[in-house]
N, C-alpha and C positions, 0 to 999 in steps of 0.2 A: 711561641709567644714569649717564653722566658728570655730567649735571646733578644727579642725586640725590646722588652722591658729593660734588659741589661744595657742595651745600646742607648736607649733613651736616657737612662740614668747616667751613663758615662758622658753623653753629650751635655747633660745638665751640669754635671760637676766640672766639666771642661769650660763651659761657658761662664760659670761663676768664677773659676780660677783666673780667667782673663781680667776680671774686675777685682782681683784680690779678695774674693769672697768664698764662703764655704756653705754647704747645705745646712749645717746646724747653726749657722750664724756666727761662728767663731772667726777671729782674724787668723791669718795664715800662721802666726807664731804663738797661738794660744792653745793651752791644754783644756781638755774637758774637765768637769768637776772631779776632784780627787778626794778620796778618804782613805785613812790608814788607821788600823787598830793593831796592837801588839799584845802578846801574852794570852791569846784566846784558846790555844791548843794545849790542854793539860798534859798530854803525853810527850810533847816536844820540849826540848830544853830551851828553845826560843822559837817564836812564831810571829807572823804578821799576816794580816789580811788587807789587801790593797784593791781599791776600785778606782779605775780611771774611766769615767763615763760608765758604760755598761760592761766594760771589761773587768773581770774580777779574778784575782789569783790568791792562793793561799800558799805561804812559804813556811816550812818548818825546818828546824835544825836539830841535829842530835850529835853527840860526841861519843866516840869509842876509843879505847886504847889499841893502837896498832903499831905497825912497823913503818919507819920513815922510808922515803925513796933513797936509793943508794947514793945519788948525787947531792942530796941535801940531808945528811944524817943527823943534823942538829936542828931540824925544822919539823913542825907539825905538817899535816896533810889537809888540803882543802879539796872537797869533791862536790860538784854541783850537778844535779840531775833535774830534768824537767819531764813532767807527764802531762800530755794533752788529753784530758778526760773526754771520752766520746760524748758525754752529755753536754759538754761546753760548746760543741759545734758539730753540725752534720758532716763536716769534712774530716773530723778526727775519727780514727779507727782504733779499736783495741789491738793490743799486741806490743811488740818491742818498739822502742822509741824510733820514730821516723826521722827524716832529715830535718824537718822543721823543729822537732823537739831537741835534736842534737845541736842545731844551730843556736836555739834559744839558750840552752844550758851553757854553751861555749861563750856566747857573748856576755852573759852575766858573770860567768867564771873569770873571763879575761878582765873585766872591769874591776872586780874585787882583787884579783891577783896582781895586776899591773899597777894598781894604786897602792900596793902594800897595805891594804886596809887592815889586815890582821897581822899582828906580830907573831909570825909562825915560829920564830925561835923561842918564844915564851911557852910554846906548846910542847917543847921537848922534855921528856921525862928522864930517859936514859939514852944518851947520844948513840946513834947507830942501832938502837934496839927497840925502844919504846917511845912513842909520841902520841899526842892526842890527834885523832882524825876527826875533822869537822865535816859533817854531811849537810848540805843545803838542798832540800827537796822542794821543787816548785810544782804546784798543782794548779792548772788552769781550770777554773770553774765556769766562767762565762767569757766567750771570745767575741769581742766587738772591735777588734783592731788594737795594734800597738801592744802586743804581749811583752815585748822586750823591756820597755820602760816600766811597766807595772811589775814585772818579775824582778828587775834590777832594784827597784825601790823596795820591794818586799824582801828581797834577799838581804840587803844591808840593814833593813829595819829588824829583821829576825835575828841577825847576827848581833846587833846592838842589844837585843833583848835576851840574848843567850847567857845562861849562867853555867860556869864550868865547875865540876866537882872539885873541891879542895883536895889536894893530894900531898903526900910527902914520900920521899924515896929513902928507904933504909937498905943500904947496900944495893942489891939487885932486885929488891922487892918494892913494889909500889903500893902504898897504903892509901886508900880513899877514906877521907874523914867524913863519916856519915852525917848528913844534914848540913854540912858546911859547903858553901859555894862562893865563887868569885866571878866577876864579870869576864867574859871572853875579851882578850886584849885587842879590841877594835880601835884603831888610831886614825883611820881615814874614812870619809863618807863619800865614796864615789856615786855619781848619779848619771844615768844614761838619758839622753834626749834623742829621739828618733824622728827622722823626717822622711816624707814621701815626696818624690818629684812628680808633679802632675801638670801636664801642659806647660812645662817650663817653669813652674812655680814650686817652691819648697813649702810643704805643709807639715808643721810640727804635730806630733801625736795623731797620726792618721787613723781614721775610723776604718771599720772593716770594708765599707763600700769604697773608700779611697784606696785602701790597700789592693783591692781587686783590680783597679785600673792604673795603679802607679807605674811609672816608667822605670824607676829605680828607688832604692831606699838606702839611707845612711844613718848610722847610730854613732853619736859622739858621747864618750864618757869622760867626765871631768871630775877633778877633786875640788875640795872647798876653796882652793886658791885659784881655780880656773885653769889649772894645768890639764892638758889633754893626756889622758891615761890609756885610752883605747879608742879605736874606730873600727867600724864594721860596715862594709857595703854589701847590700843584699840584692839579689836578682840581677837580671841583665839591665842594660841602659848605662848612662854615663852621667857624670857631674862635671861641670866646668870648674876651673880653678876659682872663679869668682863665687860660684854656688857653694863650693866647699868652705871657702872662707866665711861666707855668710852663715852657713850652718854652724860653724864653730862659734861665731860671735853670738848667735841666738842661744846656742846650747849653754854658753857661759852665763848668760843672763837668766835663762829660764831654770837652769839647774839650781840656782840659789832659791828660787821659789819652791822647788821640790824639796830641797834640803830642810826647809822649815818644818816639814812633816816628820823629820827624823828626831 
């Protein structure tokens, strides 16, 4: 019975796609309702709660003093992790991050890193020895499709909300000035826009039902000037040159709408 219902639902979504329509009444290039709150997690140094439709993610940041990578001795370190909480979806299981969580973290990380969103050289304390390490932790609370865009929006919002402990270096000693903070040096606001290809049509911000039947997926991350900073294609299937150009055009337009929440 479940397979029959799934097939009927698929046929319905396909038939609507032929008319440039969707089950929830949105246009093909329209997001579900979005809400964003920052600074709600007292233990994090920066935080954001993002809802896109019924999809909800919480992102928290924390900062620790650590060692730089050998090839970038004068830059701080960025680390993005994603956790798919089992309560968020019956398909999520407890345990180490699976391939979906790893992909989610990598796509968000790439958008931040490739856009040079954070001035990592400003996070260097003692070159080659001590730098600030910025951890971005994504927790999926409710999964109803398009985790990438919700997580990316939450990550950059949390980073913008992050306060860095004020420090001074005395010789080889790092002194943290108690009670004094400064903003994390965030200079770019990358935004991700994800599309599902269904029956030959590109659908922005796919719902979970749409993700279940999509032929392929592509995420386009742009900066405030509309420059492409990262792209990620997911699952099997293909995109034509024309479809890819169209996705980029829509992403440039819709990303400006998302950026208003930042």
